[in-house]
C-alpha positions, 0 to 999 in steps of 0.5 A: 681736575678742578674744572670737572667739579665745576662743570658737572653741576653746571651741566646738571643745571642745564639738563634740568632746564632742558627737561623743564622746557620740554615738559613746559612745551608738552603741557602748553600744547606746542606739539599737538598739531605738527602738520598744519604749520608746515602747510601754511606757506603753501596756502594761497591767501587770495583763494582763501579770501575768495572763499570767505566772501570778502574778495577784493573788487 
């Protein structure tokens, strides 16, 4: 029974940290663009180099 008295404050502190981390991530614009990072591995780097004029010869 005494462990519950220790675990409740610890869980409340962890909950507070999780909420603070969530609001920090939202304020730091971590969730603004969710589509572009998922598409980045599909982009061909050689094609991007050819379109900007710095193609290798």
